[in-house]
C-alpha positions as YAML, in Angstrom:
chain: A
units: angstrom
residues:
- id: 1
  name: MET
  ca: [0.00, 0.00, 0.00]
- id: 2
  name: LEU
  ca: [2.84, 2.35, 0.92]
- id: 3
  name: ARG
  ca: [4.66, 1.56, -2.31]
- id: 4
  name: ALA
  ca: [1.51, 2.25, -4.34]
- id: 5
  name: SER
  ca: [1.07, 5.59, -2.59]
- id: 6
  name: GLN
  ca: [4.69, 6.54, -3.27]
- id: 7
  name: HIS
  ca: [4.34, 5.49, -6.91]
- id: 8
  name: HIS
  ca: [1.20, 7.63, -7.22]
- id: 9
  name: LYS
  ca: [3.01, 10.68, -5.76]
- id: 10
  name: LYS
  ca: [5.95, 10.21, -8.14]
- id: 11
  name: ARG
  ca: [3.58, 10.02, -11.09]
- id: 12
  name: ILE
  ca: [1.85, 13.24, -9.98]
- id: 13
  name: MET
  ca: [5.21, 15.02, -9.63]
- id: 14
  name: LYS
  ca: [6.24, 13.81, -13.07]
- id: 15
  name: ASN
  ca: [3.02, 15.15, -14.58]
- id: 16
  name: HIS
  ca: [3.53, 18.45, -12.80]
- id: 17
  name: LYS
  ca: [7.01, 18.77, -14.22]
- id: 18
  name: LEU
  ca: [5.69, 18.10, -17.71]
- id: 19
  name: LEU
  ca: [3.41, 21.12, -17.26]
- id: 20
  name: TYR
  ca: [6.48, 23.37, -17.16]
- id: 21
  name: TRP
  ca: [7.11, 22.66, -20.85]
- id: 22
  name: ILE
  ca: [3.59, 23.38, -22.15]
- id: 23
  name: PRO
  ca: [4.29, 27.09, -22.83]
- id: 24
  name: VAL
  ca: [7.37, 26.04, -24.78]
- id: 25
  name: ALA
  ca: [5.25, 23.70, -26.90]
- id: 26
  name: ALA
  ca: [2.65, 26.45, -27.43]
- id: 27
  name: SER
  ca: [5.37, 28.86, -28.59]
- id: 28
  name: LEU
  ca: [6.69, 26.29, -31.06]
- id: 29
  name: ILE
  ca: [3.14, 25.81, -32.40]
- id: 30
  name: ASP
  ca: [3.05, 29.56, -33.10]
- id: 31
  name: VAL
  ca: [6.40, 29.25, -34.90]
- id: 32
  name: LEU
  ca: [4.94, 26.52, -37.12]
- id: 33
  name: ILE
  ca: [1.87, 28.65, -37.80]
- id: 34
  name: GLU
  ca: [4.04, 31.56, -38.93]
- id: 35
  name: PHE
  ca: [6.42, 29.64, -41.16]
- id: 36
  name: LEU
  ca: [4.29, 26.77, -42.51]
- id: 37
  name: ILE
  ca: [0.93, 28.44, -43.18]
- id: 38
  name: PRO
  ca: [1.30, 30.74, -46.19]
- id: 39
  name: THR
  ca: [0.48, 34.42, -45.82]
- id: 40
  name: ASN
  ca: [-2.65, 35.54, -47.64]
- id: 41
  name: GLU
  ca: [-1.94, 37.33, -50.91]
- id: 42
  name: GLY
  ca: [-4.03, 40.29, -49.83]
- id: 43
  name: VAL
  ca: [-1.76, 41.10, -46.86]
- id: 44
  name: ASN
  ca: [0.64, 43.98, -47.19]
- id: 45
  name: ILE
  ca: [3.80, 42.25, -45.94]
- id: 46
  name: ARG
  ca: [5.91, 44.77, -44.04]
- id: 47
  name: GLY
  ca: [8.97, 42.67, -43.36]
- id: 48
  name: PRO
  ca: [10.26, 39.18, -42.57]
- id: 49
  name: HIS
  ca: [8.59, 36.72, -40.23]
- id: 50
  name: TYR
  ca: [9.05, 38.78, -37.07]
- id: 51
  name: PHE
  ca: [6.27, 36.94, -35.28]
- id: 52
  name: GLY
  ca: [7.99, 33.61, -35.85]
- id: 53
  name: TYR
  ca: [11.30, 34.94, -34.57]
- id: 54
  name: LEU
  ca: [9.53, 36.44, -31.55]
- id: 55
  name: MET
  ca: [7.94, 33.10, -30.71]
- id: 56
  name: MET
  ca: [11.33, 31.40, -31.00]
- id: 57
  name: GLY
  ca: [12.62, 33.81, -28.39]
- id: 58
  name: VAL
  ca: [9.57, 33.21, -26.20]
- id: 59
  name: ALA
  ca: [10.10, 29.44, -26.47]
- id: 60
  name: ALA
  ca: [13.74, 29.85, -25.39]
- id: 61
  name: ILE
  ca: [12.73, 32.01, -22.41]
- id: 62
  name: TYR
  ca: [10.12, 29.54, -21.21]
- id: 63
  name: ALA
  ca: [12.56, 26.66, -21.68]
- id: 64
  name: VAL
  ca: [14.96, 28.39, -19.28]
- id: 65
  name: ILE
  ca: [12.09, 29.01, -16.86]
- id: 66
  name: ALA
  ca: [11.10, 25.33, -17.07]
- id: 67
  name: VAL
  ca: [14.64, 24.25, -16.19]
- id: 68
  name: ILE
  ca: [14.68, 26.62, -13.20]
- id: 69
  name: ALA
  ca: [11.27, 25.27, -12.12]
- id: 70
  name: HIS
  ca: [12.71, 21.74, -12.18]
- id: 71
  name: LEU
  ca: [15.63, 22.78, -9.99]
- id: 72
  name: ARG
  ca: [13.79, 25.02, -7.52]
- id: 73
  name: ILE
  ca: [10.70, 23.46, -5.97]
- id: 74
  name: GLU
  ca: [9.19, 26.68, -4.56]
- id: 75
  name: PHE
  ca: [9.59, 28.52, -7.84]
- id: 76
  name: GLY
  ca: [8.12, 25.53, -9.67]
- id: 77
  name: ALA
  ca: [5.05, 25.51, -7.45]
- id: 78
  name: ARG
  ca: [4.40, 29.22, -8.15]
- id: 79
  name: TYR
  ca: [5.10, 28.86, -11.85]
- id: 80
  name: ARG
  ca: [2.81, 25.85, -12.18]
- id: 81
  name: GLN
  ca: [-0.17, 27.96, -11.10]
- id: 82
  name: LYS
  ca: [0.39, 30.35, -14.03]
- id: 83
  name: VAL
  ca: [1.21, 27.83, -16.75]
- id: 84
  name: ARG
  ca: [-2.31, 27.63, -18.12]
- id: 85
  name: PHE
  ca: [-2.61, 31.39, -18.45]
- id: 86
  name: TYR
  ca: [0.76, 31.71, -20.22]
- id: 87
  name: THR
  ca: [-0.13, 28.87, -22.57]
- id: 88
  name: ALA
  ca: [-3.53, 30.37, -23.41]
- id: 89
  name: ALA
  ca: [-1.96, 33.79, -24.08]
- id: 90
  name: ILE
  ca: [0.65, 32.32, -26.43]
- id: 91
  name: LEU
  ca: [-1.91, 30.24, -28.34]
- id: 92
  name: PHE
  ca: [-4.21, 33.26, -28.56]
- id: 93
  name: ALA
  ca: [-1.39, 35.20, -30.27]
- id: 94
  name: GLY
  ca: [-1.13, 32.42, -32.85]
- id: 95
  name: PHE
  ca: [-4.91, 32.45, -33.31]
- id: 96
  name: ILE
  ca: [-4.82, 36.21, -33.97]
- id: 97
  name: GLU
  ca: [-2.08, 35.67, -36.54]
- id: 98
  name: ILE
  ca: [-4.27, 33.12, -38.34]
- id: 99
  name: LEU
  ca: [-7.27, 35.47, -38.35]
- id: 100
  name: THR
  ca: [-5.24, 38.39, -39.71]
- id: 101
  name: ASP
  ca: [-2.13, 37.41, -41.61]
- id: 102
  name: LYS
  ca: [-3.19, 34.01, -42.91]
- id: 103
  name: LEU
  ca: [-6.95, 34.21, -43.58]
- id: 104
  name: ILE
  ca: [-7.83, 37.93, -43.30]
- id: 105
  name: LEU
  ca: [-11.08, 37.23, -41.45]
- id: 106
  name: LEU
  ca: [-10.82, 40.63, -39.72]
- id: 107
  name: PRO
  ca: [-10.72, 44.04, -41.46]
- id: 108
  name: ALA
  ca: [-7.03, 44.38, -42.35]
- id: 109
  name: VAL
  ca: [-7.05, 48.18, -42.07]
- id: 110
  name: TYR
  ca: [-8.10, 48.20, -38.41]
- id: 111
  name: PHE
  ca: [-6.79, 44.82, -37.27]
- id: 112
  name: PRO
  ca: [-3.25, 44.28, -38.57]
- id: 113
  name: SER
  ca: [-1.37, 41.08, -37.87]
- id: 114
  name: ILE
  ca: [1.12, 40.85, -35.03]
- id: 115
  name: ASN
  ca: [3.79, 40.46, -37.69]
- id: 116
  name: ASN
  ca: [2.85, 43.83, -39.21]
- id: 117
  name: ILE
  ca: [2.74, 45.48, -35.79]
- id: 118
  name: LEU
  ca: [6.23, 44.21, -35.02]
- id: 119
  name: ALA
  ca: [7.45, 45.32, -38.44]
- id: 120
  name: VAL
  ca: [6.33, 48.94, -38.03]
- id: 121
  name: ALA
  ca: [7.61, 49.02, -34.44]
- id: 122
  name: ILE
  ca: [11.06, 47.97, -35.63]
- id: 123
  name: ALA
  ca: [10.95, 50.36, -38.59]
- id: 124
  name: GLU
  ca: [10.04, 53.33, -36.37]
- id: 125
  name: ARG
  ca: [11.95, 52.28, -33.27]
- id: 126
  name: ALA
  ca: [13.81, 55.60, -33.05]
- id: 127
  name: MET
  ca: [10.61, 57.65, -33.12]
- id: 128
  name: LEU
  ca: [8.86, 55.31, -30.69]
- id: 129
  name: ALA
  ca: [11.83, 55.41, -28.30]
- id: 130
  name: GLN
  ca: [11.79, 59.22, -28.33]
- id: 131
  name: CYS
  ca: [8.04, 59.27, -27.70]
- id: 132
  name: VAL
  ca: [8.37, 56.78, -24.83]
- id: 133
  name: LEU
  ca: [11.10, 58.85, -23.18]
- id: 134
  name: TYR
  ca: [9.00, 62.00, -23.49]
- id: 135
  name: SER
  ca: [5.95, 60.28, -22.00]
- id: 136
  name: LEU
  ca: [7.99, 58.76, -19.18]
- id: 137
  name: ARG
  ca: [9.43, 62.17, -18.27]
- id: 138
  name: LEU
  ca: [5.98, 63.74, -18.24]
- id: 139
  name: LEU
  ca: [4.45, 60.83, -16.32]
- id: 140
  name: LEU
  ca: [7.24, 60.69, -13.73]
- id: 141
  name: LEU
  ca: [7.13, 64.44, -13.05]
- id: 142
  name: GLY
  ca: [3.34, 64.39, -12.76]
- id: 143
  name: ILE
  ca: [3.27, 61.35, -10.46]
- id: 144
  name: LEU
  ca: [6.00, 62.69, -8.17]
- id: 145
  name: CYS
  ca: [4.53, 66.20, -7.90]
- id: 146
  name: GLY
  ca: [0.90, 65.10, -7.60]
- id: 147
  name: GLY
  ca: [1.70, 62.22, -5.25]
- id: 148
  name: ALA
  ca: [3.82, 64.37, -2.92]
- id: 149
  name: VAL
  ca: [1.23, 67.15, -2.74]
- id: 150
  name: GLY
  ca: [-1.57, 64.59, -2.33]
- id: 151
  name: VAL
  ca: [0.11, 62.89, 0.62]
- id: 152
  name: VAL
  ca: [0.95, 66.21, 2.33]
- id: 153
  name: THR
  ca: [-2.53, 67.71, 1.89]
- id: 154
  name: GLY
  ca: [-4.16, 64.43, 2.88]
- id: 155
  name: ILE
  ca: [-2.15, 64.32, 6.12]
- id: 156
  name: MET
  ca: [-2.97, 67.95, 6.91]
- id: 157
  name: ILE
  ca: [-6.71, 67.55, 6.23]
- id: 158
  name: GLY
  ca: [-6.91, 64.22, 8.04]
- id: 159
  name: TRP
  ca: [-4.99, 65.45, 11.09]
- id: 160
  name: SER
  ca: [-6.28, 68.98, 11.66]
- id: 161
  name: LYS
  ca: [-10.00, 69.62, 12.15]
- id: 162
  name: ARG
  ca: [-9.49, 73.30, 11.32]
- id: 163
  name: ILE
  ca: [-7.78, 72.57, 8.00]
- id: 164
  name: ASN
  ca: [-10.39, 69.92, 7.28]
- id: 165
  name: TYR
  ca: [-13.15, 72.46, 7.84]
- id: 166
  name: TRP
  ca: [-11.74, 74.97, 5.33]
- id: 167
  name: ILE
  ca: [-9.89, 72.85, 2.77]
- id: 168
  name: ALA
  ca: [-11.79, 69.54, 2.51]
- id: 169
  name: PRO
  ca: [-14.86, 71.05, 0.77]
- id: 170
  name: ILE
  ca: [-12.59, 72.71, -1.79]
- id: 171
  name: THR
  ca: [-10.76, 69.47, -2.58]
- id: 172
  name: ARG
  ca: [-14.04, 67.60, -2.91]
- id: 173
  name: PHE
  ca: [-15.25, 70.22, -5.36]
- id: 174
  name: ILE
  ca: [-12.08, 70.42, -7.47]
- id: 175
  name: GLY
  ca: [-11.04, 66.77, -7.46]
- id: 176
  name: PRO
  ca: [-13.96, 65.11, -9.28]
- id: 177
  name: LEU
  ca: [-13.93, 67.63, -12.15]
- id: 178
  name: PRO
  ca: [-12.91, 66.07, -15.49]
- id: 179
  name: THR
  ca: [-9.27, 66.60, -16.33]
- id: 180
  name: ALA
  ca: [-10.11, 68.02, -19.78]
- id: 181
  name: ILE
  ca: [-11.70, 71.06, -18.14]
- id: 182
  name: TRP
  ca: [-8.30, 72.15, -16.80]
- id: 183
  name: ILE
  ca: [-6.51, 72.08, -20.16]
- id: 184
  name: PRO
  ca: [-7.33, 75.65, -21.31]
- id: 185
  name: ILE
  ca: [-6.80, 76.97, -17.77]
- id: 186
  name: SER
  ca: [-3.39, 75.32, -17.46]
- id: 187
  name: LEU
  ca: [-2.31, 76.70, -20.84]
- id: 188
  name: LEU
  ca: [-3.12, 80.21, -19.59]
- id: 189
  name: ILE
  ca: [-1.54, 79.87, -16.16]
- id: 190
  name: PHE
  ca: [1.71, 78.03, -16.87]
- id: 191
  name: PRO
  ca: [4.60, 79.54, -18.87]
- id: 192
  name: ASN
  ca: [5.24, 76.59, -21.19]
- id: 193
  name: LEU
  ca: [3.62, 73.44, -22.53]
- id: 194
  name: LEU
  ca: [5.69, 71.04, -20.39]
- id: 195
  name: SER
  ca: [4.70, 72.62, -17.08]
- id: 196
  name: ALA
  ca: [1.04, 72.74, -18.17]
- id: 197
  name: SER
  ca: [1.15, 69.05, -19.14]
- id: 198
  name: VAL
  ca: [2.80, 68.12, -15.84]
- id: 199
  name: PHE
  ca: [0.04, 69.99, -14.01]
- id: 200
  name: ILE
  ca: [-2.66, 67.98, -15.81]
- id: 201
  name: VAL
  ca: [-1.03, 64.65, -14.86]
- id: 202
  name: ALA
  ca: [-0.22, 65.83, -11.32]
- id: 203
  name: LEU
  ca: [-3.81, 66.96, -10.73]
- id: 204
  name: THR
  ca: [-5.09, 63.52, -11.69]
- id: 205
  name: MET
  ca: [-2.55, 61.92, -9.36]
- id: 206
  name: TRP
  ca: [-3.27, 64.31, -6.51]
- id: 207
  name: PHE
  ca: [-6.99, 63.75, -5.89]
- id: 208
  name: PRO
  ca: [-7.13, 59.96, -5.14]
- id: 209
  name: THR
  ca: [-3.86, 60.18, -3.19]
- id: 210
  name: ASN
  ca: [-5.25, 63.06, -1.13]
- id: 211
  name: VAL
  ca: [-8.58, 61.34, -0.43]
- id: 212
  name: GLN
  ca: [-7.09, 57.99, 0.59]
- id: 213
  name: THR
  ca: [-4.39, 59.60, 2.72]
- id: 214
  name: MET
  ca: [-6.95, 61.77, 4.51]
- id: 215
  name: SER
  ca: [-9.19, 58.75, 5.10]
- id: 216
  name: GLY
  ca: [-6.27, 56.68, 6.38]
- id: 217
  name: ILE
  ca: [-5.18, 59.36, 8.85]
- id: 218
  name: GLN
  ca: [-8.73, 59.86, 10.15]
- id: 219
  name: ASN
  ca: [-9.24, 56.11, 10.67]
- id: 220
  name: VAL
  ca: [-6.18, 55.59, 12.86]
- id: 221
  name: LYS
  ca: [-7.27, 54.30, 16.28]
- id: 222
  name: LYS
  ca: [-7.43, 57.09, 18.85]
- id: 223
  name: GLY
  ca: [-5.91, 54.81, 21.46]
- id: 224
  name: TYR
  ca: [-2.54, 55.06, 19.72]
- id: 225
  name: TYR
  ca: [-2.53, 58.83, 20.18]
- id: 226
  name: ASP
  ca: [-3.64, 58.54, 23.81]
- id: 227
  name: VAL
  ca: [-0.67, 56.31, 24.58]
- id: 228
  name: ALA
  ca: [1.66, 58.70, 22.76]
- id: 229
  name: ASP
  ca: [0.26, 61.69, 24.69]
- id: 230
  name: THR
  ca: [0.78, 59.83, 27.95]
- id: 231
  name: MET
  ca: [4.44, 59.28, 27.04]
- id: 232
  name: GLY
  ca: [4.87, 62.95, 26.12]
- id: 233
  name: ALA
  ca: [5.20, 62.53, 22.34]
- id: 234
  name: SER
  ca: [5.02, 65.72, 20.30]
- id: 235
  name: THR
  ca: [2.50, 66.30, 17.50]
- id: 236
  name: LEU
  ca: [5.17, 65.92, 14.82]
- id: 237
  name: TYR
  ca: [6.33, 62.64, 16.36]
- id: 238
  name: GLN
  ca: [2.76, 61.30, 16.39]
- id: 239
  name: ILE
  ca: [2.26, 62.21, 12.73]
- id: 240
  name: ILE
  ca: [5.52, 60.67, 11.54]
- id: 241
  name: HIS
  ca: [5.70, 57.58, 13.76]
- id: 242
  name: ILE
  ca: [2.02, 56.75, 14.37]
- id: 243
  name: ALA
  ca: [-0.36, 58.33, 11.86]
- id: 244
  name: ILE
  ca: [1.60, 57.81, 8.65]
- id: 245
  name: PRO
  ca: [2.64, 54.16, 9.33]
- id: 246
  name: ALA
  ca: [-0.90, 53.23, 10.39]
- id: 247
  name: ALA
  ca: [-2.39, 54.93, 7.32]
- id: 248
  name: ALA
  ca: [0.29, 53.57, 4.95]
- id: 249
  name: PRO
  ca: [-1.92, 50.85, 3.38]
- id: 250
  name: GLN
  ca: [-4.56, 53.38, 2.35]
- id: 251
  name: ILE
  ca: [-1.90, 55.84, 1.21]
- id: 252
  name: PHE
  ca: [-0.55, 53.19, -1.15]
- id: 253
  name: VAL
  ca: [-4.07, 52.48, -2.43]
- id: 254
  name: GLY
  ca: [-4.42, 56.19, -3.22]
- id: 255
  name: ILE
  ca: [-1.06, 56.23, -4.98]
- id: 256
  name: PHE
  ca: [-2.03, 53.11, -6.93]
- id: 257
  name: SER
  ca: [-5.34, 54.67, -8.02]
- id: 258
  name: GLY
  ca: [-3.62, 57.94, -8.92]
- id: 259
  name: VAL
  ca: [-0.98, 56.24, -11.05]
- id: 260
  name: THR
  ca: [-3.56, 54.28, -13.06]
- id: 261
  name: ALA
  ca: [-5.63, 57.44, -13.60]
- id: 262
  name: SER
  ca: [-2.49, 59.36, -14.59]
- id: 263
  name: PHE
  ca: [-2.09, 57.23, -17.71]
- id: 264
  name: ILE
  ca: [-5.45, 58.53, -18.96]
- id: 265
  name: SER
  ca: [-4.57, 62.15, -18.27]
- id: 266
  name: LEU
  ca: [-1.17, 61.57, -19.89]
- id: 267
  name: MET
  ca: [-2.92, 60.97, -23.21]
- id: 268
  name: LEU
  ca: [-4.90, 64.19, -22.79]
- id: 269
  name: ALA
  ca: [-1.83, 66.19, -21.78]
- id: 270
  name: GLU
  ca: [0.05, 65.08, -24.89]
- id: 271
  name: LEU
  ca: [-2.77, 66.29, -27.12]
- id: 272
  name: MET
  ca: [-2.29, 69.88, -25.94]
- id: 273
  name: GLY
  ca: [0.29, 70.59, -28.65]
- id: 274
  name: SER
  ca: [3.14, 68.23, -27.87]
- id: 275
  name: ARG
  ca: [5.44, 67.12, -30.66]
- id: 276
  name: TYR
  ca: [6.33, 63.84, -28.99]
- id: 277
  name: GLY
  ca: [4.81, 61.30, -26.64]
- id: 278
  name: ILE
  ca: [2.88, 58.05, -26.96]
- id: 279
  name: GLY
  ca: [-0.48, 59.84, -26.90]
- id: 280
  name: TRP
  ca: [0.64, 62.28, -29.57]
- id: 281
  name: TYR
  ca: [2.00, 59.40, -31.70]
- id: 282
  name: ILE
  ca: [-1.26, 57.41, -31.41]
- id: 283
  name: ASN
  ca: [-3.35, 60.43, -32.39]
- id: 284
  name: TRP
  ca: [-1.07, 61.24, -35.35]
- id: 285
  name: LYS
  ca: [-1.08, 57.70, -36.74]
- id: 286
  name: GLN
  ca: [-4.81, 57.32, -36.21]
- id: 287
  name: GLN
  ca: [-5.47, 60.41, -38.31]
- id: 288
  name: ILE
  ca: [-3.53, 58.97, -41.25]
- id: 289
  name: MET
  ca: [-5.11, 55.49, -40.81]
- id: 290
  name: ALA
  ca: [-1.78, 53.83, -39.92]
- id: 291
  name: TYR
  ca: [-3.30, 51.33, -37.52]
- id: 292
  name: PRO
  ca: [-0.28, 49.00, -37.27]
- id: 293
  name: ASN
  ca: [1.57, 51.97, -35.78]
- id: 294
  name: VAL
  ca: [-1.35, 52.70, -33.46]
- id: 295
  name: TRP
  ca: [-1.36, 49.13, -32.16]
- id: 296
  name: SER
  ca: [2.40, 49.11, -31.66]
- id: 297
  name: ALA
  ca: [2.15, 52.29, -29.57]
- id: 298
  name: LEU
  ca: [-0.77, 50.87, -27.59]
- id: 299
  name: PHE
  ca: [1.24, 47.76, -26.75]
- id: 300
  name: LEU
  ca: [4.14, 49.94, -25.63]
- id: 301
  name: LEU
  ca: [1.81, 52.00, -23.44]
- id: 302
  name: ALA
  ca: [0.34, 48.83, -21.92]
- id: 303
  name: MET
  ca: [3.85, 47.56, -21.18]
- id: 304
  name: ILE
  ca: [4.81, 50.84, -19.49]
- id: 305
  name: CYS
  ca: [1.65, 50.69, -17.39]
- id: 306
  name: TYR
  ca: [2.31, 47.06, -16.44]
- id: 307
  name: LEU
  ca: [5.91, 47.73, -15.43]
- id: 308
  name: THR
  ca: [4.87, 50.80, -13.42]
- id: 309
  name: LEU
  ca: [2.33, 48.75, -11.48]
- id: 310
  name: GLN
  ca: [4.92, 46.03, -10.88]
- id: 311
  name: VAL
  ca: [7.22, 48.67, -9.37]
- id: 312
  name: LEU
  ca: [4.35, 49.76, -7.09]
- id: 313
  name: PHE
  ca: [3.74, 46.17, -5.99]
- id: 314
  name: ALA
  ca: [7.46, 45.77, -5.24]
- id: 315
  name: LEU
  ca: [7.43, 48.95, -3.16]
- id: 316
  name: ARG
  ca: [4.38, 47.72, -1.30]
- id: 317
  name: ARG
  ca: [6.10, 44.43, -0.45]
- id: 318
  name: LYS
  ca: [9.19, 46.30, 0.71]
- id: 319
  name: PHE
  ca: [7.57, 49.00, 2.84]
- id: 320
  name: LEU
  ca: [4.34, 47.28, 3.91]
- id: 321
  name: GLY
  ca: [5.59, 43.76, 4.47]
- id: 322
  name: TRP
  ca: [4.90, 44.16, 8.18]
- id: 323
  name: GLN
  ca: [1.20, 44.79, 7.40]
- id: 324
  name: GLU
  ca: [0.73, 41.91, 4.98]
- id: 325
  name: GLY
  ca: [-2.86, 40.75, 4.80]
- id: 326
  name: ILE
  ca: [-4.41, 43.97, 6.09]
- id: 327
  name: ILE
  ca: [-5.20, 45.22, 2.62]
- id: 328
  name: ARG
  ca: [-5.11, 43.65, -0.83]
- id: 329
  name: TRP
  ca: [-4.97, 45.19, -4.30]
...
């Protein structure tokens, strides 16, 4: 009986290890789709088989990950939970390539193949890189300025009843207003286009950060302050060492919400007359019906957003590890 149980466990482990290689097999299927199925004659071929080469690279990456999963049990357990999603995403890319490049079952003008999208991205890599750098500069300045002001004003409103009385109604009136309303005002107030664009992004970042910080400060248990008063702690000490750490989970939620909203306002800010930026590039290419370029820029924007959120998650794990489980995103 014991031997049968051990044999069953070994068979399960063997099957689990085979799962590590499914994304590799899916990537190779996409390679076969690209190179073996002929491209439809009606497709405007923009370059070599970039999609096939991309899937070769993806297969190599997942092969390395599979080897690591074999060697490290904990990593393998985490990776095994995501194998089905990765496999489905890879196969979906191949399915899209069949619908567009091979059979043209979707309108080719609006739905280019992944191969075409990669081709135009490589052809215009210099322009796209310049636009990405411009957008990152604008986004970073807006997030830093809006986030800093949002945290400071949120602490002040949440801590002081007097400031809350005078300032909170103003913030609740200004914050929910659509960002587009502020575009003509910012162009009149600020001396140049960059500062006006930063203001638009910062304003979007400021409101959710301010609201969540204020709420977090107000919801700190009063008993903490009573103990601090008994021990003779100053007001500044209580704010820095009690209020802010206790409100940190909600502050991070506000920052998270502000960052995601800032990507929307970034697109608006770049339509104010900028000559570079992802939003400007998308609008320009859309006007001339260059939809492969539009899709390539959208994928870049999605990647920037994803990486930004991953940085936020890493910061949360680093600074809020001691409060794990209190709040989830």
